[in-house]
C-alpha positions in Angstrom: -104.3 86.0 -102.3 -100.8 86.7 -103.9 -99.3 87.7 -100.5 -96.3 85.1 -100.2 -96.6 83.8 -96.6 -94.1 81.9 -95.0 -94.4 81.1 -91.0 -91.3 81.1 -89.1 -90.4 77.7 -87.1 -90.9 79.5 -83.8 -93.3 82.5 -83.7 -92.0 85.8 -83.2 -92.8 87.3 -79.8 -92.6 90.9 -78.6 -92.2 92.0 -74.9 -93.0 95.2 -73.4 -93.4 96.4 -69.8 -96.8 97.6 -68.6 -98.5 97.8 -65.4 -101.0 95.3 -66.6 -101.4 91.9 -68.3 -102.4 92.3 -71.9 -102.9 90.1 -75.0 -102.0 91.4 -78.6 -102.9 90.1 -82.1 -101.2 91.3 -85.0 -103.3 90.9 -88.4 -103.7 91.8 -91.9 -107.0 92.2 -94.2 -107.0 91.5 -97.6 -109.2 92.6 -100.5 -108.4 89.3 -102.6 -105.2 90.2 -104.0 -103.4 92.8 -101.7 -103.0 93.9 -98.1 -105.5 96.7 -97.2 -104.8 97.0 -93.8 -102.4 95.8 -91.0 -102.9 96.6 -87.5 -102.7 95.2 -83.9 -105.2 94.5 -81.3 -104.3 94.6 -77.6 -107.0 93.7 -75.0 -106.5 93.8 -71.1 -109.1 93.4 -68.3 -109.8 97.2 -68.4 -109.9 97.8 -72.1 -108.7 97.4 -75.7 -106.9 99.4 -78.2 -106.8 99.1 -82.0 -103.3 100.3 -83.6 -103.3 100.9 -87.3 -99.7 100.1 -88.9 -100.8 101.4 -92.4 -104.1 103.1 -93.5 -106.7 102.1 -95.8 -107.6 104.5 -98.7 -111.0 104.9 -97.8 -113.3 108.0 -97.5 -113.6 110.0 -94.1 -117.0 109.1 -93.3 -116.3 105.3 -93.7 -117.5 103.3 -90.8 -114.9 101.0 -88.9 -117.6 98.8 -87.6 -117.1 96.1 -90.4 -113.3 95.9 -89.1 -114.5 95.4 -85.8 -116.9 92.8 -86.6 -114.1 90.6 -88.4 -111.8 91.2 -85.4 -114.2 90.1 -82.7 -115.6 87.3 -84.5 -112.3 85.6 -84.9 -110.8 86.6 -81.4 -110.3 84.1 -79.1 -113.0 83.8 -76.6 -111.8 84.5 -72.8 -111.5 81.4 -70.5 -112.1 82.2 -66.8 
């Protein structure tokens, strides 16, 4: 892609107070040349939430299933 990515020496971390432990992953999807989606997936023991930071230019009847398939394929497997 033409997205100039330069990681920080130390990763940026965010902190929020919550009543339960939650893991979050901020990610971007590209169409080959430009970013088409940026979001944050948060998972806890009780559920998950996908927050969109900017929207895709897709028709209203487009199924979000493909985004979920990509996310859960690359999401780290839980350890017990």
